[in-house]
SEZA-476292 format. One record per residue (C-alpha): residue in three letters; x negated, z, y. Coordinates in nm, 2 decimals. Layout:
% SEZA-476292
res; u; w; v
ALA; X; Z; Y;
...
% end
This chain:
% SEZA-476292
res; u; w; v
MET; 3.38; 2.21; -1.01;
SER; 3.43; 1.84; -1.07;
THR; 3.43; 1.72; -0.73;
PHE; 3.16; 1.91; -0.62;
ARG; 2.88; 1.80; -0.92;
ILE; 2.97; 1.48; -0.85;
LEU; 2.89; 1.50; -0.39;
LEU; 2.54; 1.72; -0.49;
ALA; 2.49; 1.49; -0.71;
ALA; 2.56; 1.16; -0.44;
ALA; 2.38; 1.37; -0.23;
SER; 2.07; 1.38; -0.45;
LEU; 2.03; 1.04; -0.55;
TRP; 2.11; 0.91; -0.17;
ALA; 1.81; 1.15; -0.07;
LEU; 1.60; 1.07; -0.33;
SER; 1.66; 0.69; -0.19;
ALA; 1.53; 0.73; 0.11;
CYS; 1.22; 0.92; 0.04;
LYS; 0.93; 0.72; 0.07;
LEU; 0.79; 0.70; -0.35;
PRO; 0.47; 0.50; -0.32;
GLU; 0.45; 0.24; -0.60;
GLN; 0.09; 0.14; -0.68;
ARG; 0.02; -0.25; -0.80;
GLN; -0.26; -0.42; -0.87;
GLY; -0.36; -0.79; -0.99;
SER; -0.67; -0.93; -1.18;
TYR; -0.83; -1.24; -1.19;
PRO; -0.87; -1.39; -1.55;
ASN; -1.19; -1.28; -1.61;
GLY; -1.02; -0.95; -1.63;
PHE; -1.18; -0.83; -1.34;
LEU; -0.99; -0.64; -1.04;
LYS; -0.83; -0.91; -0.77;
GLU; -0.64; -0.60; -0.59;
ARG; -0.45; -0.25; -0.54;
TYR; -0.25; -0.10; -0.31;
TRP; 0.05; 0.10; -0.30;
VAL; 0.38; 0.01; -0.15;
TYR; 0.74; 0.16; -0.13;
ARG; 1.08; 0.03; -0.08;
ASP; 1.24; 0.06; 0.23;
GLY; 1.61; -0.11; 0.29;
GLY; 1.51; -0.37; -0.02;
ARG; 1.20; -0.47; 0.14;
GLU; 0.85; -0.34; 0.02;
VAL; 0.61; -0.18; 0.29;
MET; 0.21; -0.17; 0.22;
ASP; 0.14; 0.23; 0.28;
GLY; -0.17; 0.34; 0.15;
LEU; -0.48; 0.19; 0.11;
TYR; -0.58; -0.22; 0.00;
THR; -0.86; -0.27; -0.13;
SER; -0.92; -0.66; -0.22;
TRP; -1.20; -0.78; -0.45;
PHE; -1.38; -1.09; -0.49;
PRO; -1.41; -1.23; -0.86;
ASN; -1.73; -1.13; -0.93;
GLY; -1.64; -0.78; -0.89;
GLU; -1.72; -0.60; -0.57;
LYS; -1.58; -0.57; -0.31;
GLU; -1.38; -0.79; -0.05;
VAL; -1.21; -0.60; 0.20;
GLU; -1.05; -0.24; 0.25;
ILE; -0.72; -0.25; 0.49;
LEU; -0.57; 0.11; 0.52;
TYR; -0.20; 0.05; 0.59;
ARG; 0.06; 0.30; 0.72;
ASP; 0.41; 0.25; 0.71;
GLY; 0.34; -0.14; 0.70;
ASN; 0.10; -0.12; 0.98;
GLU; -0.30; -0.20; 0.94;
ILE; -0.45; 0.11; 1.08;
THR; -0.81; -0.02; 1.00;
LYS; -1.01; -0.32; 0.77;
THR; -1.36; -0.32; 0.66;
TYR; -1.49; -0.64; 0.52;
TYR; -1.78; -0.71; 0.26;
THR; -2.00; -0.96; 0.15;
GLU; -1.98; -1.11; -0.20;
HIS; -2.29; -0.85; -0.29;
GLY; -2.15; -0.54; -0.19;
ILE; -2.29; -0.47; 0.17;
VAL; -2.10; -0.37; 0.45;
LEU; -1.99; -0.66; 0.68;
GLY; -1.84; -0.38; 1.00;
THR; -1.52; -0.21; 0.96;
VAL; -1.23; -0.27; 1.25;
ASP; -0.99; 0.01; 1.40;
VAL; -0.72; -0.19; 1.41;
ALA; -0.47; 0.08; 1.54;
ALA; -0.76; 0.12; 1.84;
VAL; -0.67; -0.27; 1.93;
ARG; -0.34; -0.29; 1.93;
GLU; -0.31; 0.00; 2.23;
PRO; -0.24; -0.08; 2.56;
% end
């Protein structure tokens, strides 16, 4: 029974390490406004971007939003320092041959 428990625990740890458990990261400017916020997961010791990345200008307005999927950029939306959308690029479509 003890061997079974050890094998079960080892299998559980292996399965958990294979999962993509996202972790949110963020940084701020000295004035307290958010500088960036993004999601990463660990894959073989490296961090992989997955989900929405957002950065802000020092005045608190959005600068860019990038959607990542498994480390690849999917879309990018750019903003002015006044919060006006400059445009969106479908990066995934640009990569397609």
